[in-house]
Structures are given as C-alpha cells and as structure tokens.
C-alpha positions, 0 to 999 in steps of 0.5 A: 197237316192233312185236315180232313174235316170241315174243309169249307169253314171260314177260318177268320170266324172259327180259327186257324189250326196250328197243330194237329195230332190226329186223334189226339190233340190240336191247337186252334188260334182265333184272332178276334175282330169287329165282326165278333163284337157283341157290344159297344165294350168290345165284348166277343159274342160267345158264339164265335168262341164256341165255333172255335172250340168246336172246330178245335174238337172236330179237327182233333177227331179229323174224320171227314164224317165227324159231327158234334152230338152234344157239349158241355161247356163253361165260359169262365171269363170274358173275351174282348176285342184285341184279345186272341184265343188259343184253343187246346184240345185232347181226346179223353176217351174213345168208344167205337164211334164215340169220341169225347174231346176235352177243349180249353181256351186260353187268352194268347197274351196272358195264358189266362184260361177263359173257357173250357168244354167237353165235346161228344163227337161221333163218327158216322159211316156216311155224311150226316146229310146223306 
C-alpha cells in the first residue's frame, strides 16, 4: 500500500490501514485502549471514532492535498473498551475536486454496525496551509 496522505497520523489513535484500493475503497482498524475511554463504564469517546472514520475517508481518496469539507455521521450504538472497530469506505461520487465517501464502522468481534457517515472530501491544488 502506498499511503500518500495524513502520513503523520498517530495510528494508535486514528486507526491502522488494512486495505486500500485508491480512489475506491479502504479498510481501517481502530484498536481501542484506555486513552480513548470517556467514563468509568469504558465508553469510547466519539471523537476517536470520528477520527478513525475520517482517516478512512482520507485514505480512500489518498491524495496528499485531500481535506474534509463536511461530514454527516450517525453513531448507531456505543463502542466500549475492548471492542475494536473496523471502518470500511467506498467512494460514492466524484465531481471535479469533490469526492464523496461513505464510511461504515463495525464492531470487529460481532460485525455489528455501530457507525455510518458521509464525508465530503476535496482535493486541493496545493496544501491547505500554503
């Protein structure tokens, strides 16, 4: 796999790429740990879930200058410590520099869907900070 974007992401917090078909699909695994826990019951904070889903969308596009413009997401069920997540993405449309990516999250052990989202990604001519 030749990952061209988000090269400095901390994979222990945002997930590890398992597979990639550039511009088509990707799979990212998020292994939960204590740093992600929001309360005494072991609830994984939604920010880590969103980060892994966003990373999955960015890797799917896999362009050095891809950025997120908007996202519409649903947290369908909670994720708890000890449950790992698998995020699967698919490009649903491409119009010029805009790429729409659907991402679904599944509990690894049960394959139960707990997250879904649509990510509006843009491929810029140069880095967003330039």
